C-alpha positions in Angstrom: 118.9 89.5 82.2 115.7 87.2 81.2 112.6 87.6 83.3 111.6 85.5 86.1 109.4 84.0 83.1 111.8 83.8 80.8 114.1 82.4 83.2 111.7 79.8 84.0 112.0 78.8 80.9 114.7 78.7 79.6 116.1 76.7 82.5 114.3 73.5 80.6 115.4 74.0 77.3 118.7 74.4 78.2 118.4 70.8 81.0 117.2 69.4 77.8 120.0 71.1 76.0 122.9 69.4 77.4 121.4 66.0 77.7 120.3 65.7 74.0 123.2 68.6 72.1 125.8 67.5 74.7 126.4 70.7 76.4 128.5 71.2 79.2 126.0 71.0 83.0 125.8 74.7 84.0 124.6 76.1 86.9 121.6 77.8 86.2 119.2 79.3 88.9 116.0 78.7 89.4 112.6 80.8 88.3 112.9 82.1 92.2 116.7 83.4 91.9 116.9 87.4 92.5 119.0 88.7 89.4 121.6 89.4 90.7 122.7 85.9 91.6 121.5 84.4 88.8 125.0 86.2 87.2 126.3 83.0 88.8 130.2 82.9 86.6 131.2 79.6 86.0 135.2 79.0 85.1 136.2 82.5 87.1 139.7 82.4 85.5 139.0 80.6 82.3 139.5 83.7 80.1 143.2 83.9 81.2 143.6 80.8 78.8 142.9 83.2 75.9 144.2 85.9 74.2 145.7 87.1 70.3 148.3 87.0 68.8 149.1 89.5 66.1 150.6 89.1 62.6 151.4 92.0 60.4 150.3 92.4 57.6 152.3 94.7 56.0 148.5 97.0 55.2 146.5 99.2 57.4 143.7 98.1 54.8 139.9 96.8 56.9 139.4 93.5 56.9 135.9 92.5 57.6 136.0 89.8 55.3 138.3 86.4 56.6 138.2 82.5 55.7 140.7 80.3 57.7 141.1 77.2 56.0 143.6 75.8 58.5 146.9 76.5 60.0 148.3 77.9 57.7 146.2 78.9 55.6 143.6 81.6 55.3 141.6 84.5 53.2 141.5 88.0 53.9 138.9 90.6 52.1 139.6 94.4 52.4 138.7 97.8 51.7 139.8 99.6 48.7 139.3 96.4 46.0 142.3 93.9 48.5 142.3 90.9 49.0 145.6 89.2 50.9 146.2 85.5 51.4 148.8 83.1 53.5 150.2 79.5 53.3 152.1 79.9 55.8 150.3 80.6 59.2 150.1 84.5 58.7 154.4 84.7 58.6 154.1 86.1 55.2 150.9 87.4 53.0 150.2 87.4 49.8 148.5 90.0 47.2 145.5 88.1 45.6 143.5 91.0 45.0 141.8 90.7 42.0 141.7 92.6 38.5 139.9 95.7 37.9 138.5 95.8 41.8 140.0 98.4 43.4 137.5 100.4 44.4 135.2 97.2 46.2 134.6 96.5 49.4 135.3 92.9 49.7 133.3 92.7 52.8 133.0 88.0 52.4 135.1 85.7 51.0 134.7 82.1 51.9 137.8 80.1 51.0 138.1 76.2 50.9 141.5 75.3 50.2 144.8 76.9 49.2 143.9 77.7 45.7 139.8 78.5 45.7 137.7 80.9 47.4 134.7 83.5 46.3 135.1 86.4 47.0 132.1 88.9 47.8 131.6 92.6 47.8 129.3 95.1 49.5 127.7 97.9 48.2 125.5 99.7 46.1 124.1 98.4 42.3 127.2 96.8 40.3 129.4 97.7 43.5 127.8 94.6 44.9 129.8 92.0 43.2 130.9 88.0 43.7 134.1 86.9 41.6 135.6 82.5 41.6 139.7 81.9 42.0 141.2 78.7 41.4 144.6 79.3 41.7 145.2 81.6 44.7 144.5 84.8 43.2 146.7 85.1 40.1 143.5 85.6 38.4 139.6 85.9 39.0 136.8 85.4 37.5 133.6 87.5 38.1 130.6 85.2 38.8 128.2 88.0 39.7 127.7 91.8 39.0 124.4 93.6 40.9 122.2 95.4 38.4 119.5 96.1 41.4 119.8 99.4 42.6 118.2 98.4 46.0 120.2 95.5 46.6 123.5 95.5 48.7 125.5 92.2 49.3 125.4 91.6 52.8 127.4 88.2 53.6 127.9 84.3 52.5 128.2 80.6 53.3 127.9 77.6 52.3 126.6 74.1 53.1 129.1 72.2 51.3 132.4 74.0 48.7 129.4 73.7 45.6 126.2 74.8 47.3 126.3 78.4 49.4 124.0 81.4 50.0 124.9 85.4 49.6 122.5 87.3 51.4 121.2 90.9 50.4 119.5 93.9 51.6 115.3 93.4 51.0 114.3 94.5 46.9 110.8 95.3 46.4 109.9 94.6 50.5 111.8 91.7 51.1 114.9 90.2 51.9 117.1 88.7 48.5 118.6 85.3 48.2 120.9 84.2 45.5 122.2 80.8 45.5 124.7 79.1 43.7 125.3 75.2 42.9 128.8 75.2 41.4 131.2 76.4 44.1 130.2 80.1 43.3 131.2 80.1 39.5 127.3 80.8 38.9 124.9 82.3 41.4 121.2 82.6 40.7 118.1 85.1 42.8 116.4 82.3 44.1 112.7 83.6 44.5 110.7 84.9 47.5 107.7 84.0 47.6 108.5 81.5 50.5 110.6 85.3 52.5 108.8 87.3 55.3 107.9 91.2 54.4 110.8 92.7 55.9 109.8 95.8 58.3 110.1 99.0 57.9 114.0 99.8 57.9 114.9 96.0 58.3 118.1 95.2 56.5 121.2 93.4 57.7 124.8 94.6 58.6 127.7 94.4 55.9 130.2 93.9 59.4 131.5 90.9 59.3 130.2 87.8 56.6 128.8 86.8 59.8 125.0 87.4 59.6 124.6 84.5 57.8 125.1 81.4 58.6 125.0 77.6 58.2 124.7 74.0 60.0 124.2 70.8 58.5 121.1 71.5 56.2 120.2 74.4 57.6 120.7 78.6 56.9 120.1 81.3 59.7 120.9 85.2 58.7 120.3 88.1 61.4 118.6 91.7 60.7 118.1 95.0 62.2 117.7 98.2 61.4 114.3 98.5 62.4 112.3 97.9 65.5 113.1 94.5 66.1 115.9 92.6 65.7 115.4 89.3 63.8 117.2 85.6 62.8 115.6 84.5 59.9 115.5 80.2 59.4 115.7 78.4 56.3 116.2 74.2 55.9 115.3 74.1 52.1 118.8 75.6 50.3 116.8 79.0 51.6 113.6 78.8 49.5 111.6 79.3 52.6 111.9 81.1 55.3 110.6 81.7 58.9 111.2 85.0 61.4 110.8 85.3 65.2 112.9 87.9 67.4 115.2 88.4 69.5 116.2 90.0 72.1 119.1 92.2 71.2 118.6 96.0 70.7 116.8 97.2 68.1 117.4 100.3 65.8 118.2 102.2 62.6 122.6 101.1 63.4 121.1 98.2 65.9 120.2 94.2 65.7 121.9 90.7 64.9 125.6 91.8 63.0 126.2 87.8 63.4 125.4 84.1 63.6 126.9 81.0 65.1 125.0 77.8 65.3 127.4 74.6 67.3 124.8 72.1 65.6 121.2 73.5 64.5 120.1 72.8 67.9 122.5 75.0 69.6 123.0 78.4 67.8 124.9 81.9 69.4 123.5 85.3 67.7 125.7 88.5 68.9 125.8 92.2 67.7 124.5 95.6 69.9 124.3 99.0 67.9 127.8 99.9 66.7 127.5 103.6 66.9 127.2 103.4 70.9 129.9 99.9 71.6 130.6 99.9 75.2 126.7 99.3 75.5 126.5 96.4 76.5 122.7 95.5 77.4 121.2 93.2 75.2 123.9 92.2 73.2 123.7 88.3 72.8 121.5 85.9 72.9 121.1 81.8 72.8 118.2 79.7 71.1 118.7 76.0 72.0 116.6 73.1 70.2 114.9 75.6 67.7 113.8 77.2 70.8 112.9 80.8 71.1 115.9 83.4 71.4 116.4 84.2 75.0 119.2 86.5 76.3 122.1 85.3 78.1 122.6 85.5 82.0 125.9 87.3 81.3 126.6 88.7 77.9 129.7 90.3 76.2 130.9 93.1 77.2 130.0 95.5 74.8 128.5 95.9 71.0 130.2 92.4 68.7 129.8 91.4 65.2 132.0 88.3 64.6 131.4 85.7 66.5 132.7 81.7 66.2 132.1 77.7 68.5 135.8 77.0 69.1 136.2 73.8 67.0 137.2 70.1 69.4 135.8 71.8 72.8 132.0 71.2 73.7 130.7 74.6 74.1 133.5 77.3 73.4 132.4 80.4 71.7 133.7 83.6 71.0 132.8 87.2 69.8 134.5 89.9 68.6 133.6 93.8 68.0 135.3 97.1 68.3 136.2 97.3 72.0 137.0 93.6 72.6 136.9 89.8 72.4 134.7 87.8 74.9 134.8 83.9 75.2 131.6 81.9 77.0 132.5 77.9 77.8 128.7 77.2 78.4 127.5 78.0 74.8 126.6 81.3 75.2 125.1 81.6 79.0 128.2 83.5 80.7 130.7 85.7 78.6 134.4 87.0 80.0 136.1 89.5 78.4 139.5 87.9 78.0 141.1 91.0 75.3 140.0 94.9 74.8 141.7 95.1 70.7 139.6 95.6 68.1 137.8 92.8 65.7 135.3 92.8 63.5 135.5 89.3 62.8 136.1 85.8 63.5 136.8 82.6 61.8 137.8 78.9 62.8 139.4 75.6 60.6 138.6 72.4 61.3 142.0 72.2 62.7 140.9 73.9 65.6 142.8 77.3 64.4 141.1 81.2 65.3 142.0 83.9 63.1 139.9 87.6 64.1 140.6 90.7 61.5 139.3 94.3 61.8 140.3 97.8 60.4 144.0 98.6 60.4 144.9 96.2 58.8 144.8 94.3 62.5 144.7 90.2 61.8 145.7 87.7 65.1 145.9 84.8 66.2 144.2 83.1 69.3 146.7 81.5 71.6 145.1 78.8 74.2 
């Protein structure tokens, strides 16, 4: 819950966002409202419209990587070097795993069609790698293999099918950014002169492939593991960054795990402490029009590692985590739990279909 002073500022920012960014008008209490009266929950029965339809992947693999192309086409990145692909909406799955990578953890994957994808492996040293395929996974090329022992790949995001970024944990005291301009076929480590210094113990979380995201020409990544949970913003393709603190809980196993932006004017962050997954205090934040990150009026029901804006809706956001899934219909101001199953990541396609994946081979499609 925000303070009265913070809530007053939040009211002003939200009002502007409603007018400019097209978010729905919501009932927001005045700065004199009590904490109890501030927890106004619009659409109290709306969460009943959402549910997950579980799909059979035929495996118990842990899938932290998920890329949804359409209602029919999706890719999964998993532990033990497993990559799966479906072209029939999840009724059947094709083993598209790269050869020679049985011990890798593919914690993020980006896909642009049924045949073209980039897979990111996370791990220490050479276990952090990037692979690219143009033929549906029948053959993969090793596009980049990390050799720095300090680096650890956390997540990946693309501005366009050609231009993308990868976030690595700090090297020599600063987060490391890799960039591609040819769809993932080659990667370059960007100069770090424009990267703020990392805090002691600060790192990213390779939990869902969602700690780095893009909207328009801007990019954001979240951090934790330190005394503050921060969000870094770049407006020049990853060369320079600005870091701001969020109200999300921080600590060795806590911080910002996932970010999603509807436009550069409307952002949502989720996280918490993955060792205390039912703790629901300070596990989300919102930012409007580039303003400060502020706590929602009512948050998700616990630690959340994935978040996404639902296409073709005005302001609907879904968050997933170890203890369930939550939905917000007002841009992240209020959250409602609609499922108690475990997922690590969530992704939506331009056609409006949304999928989630997690441990024990769990994959699902959103029903509404």
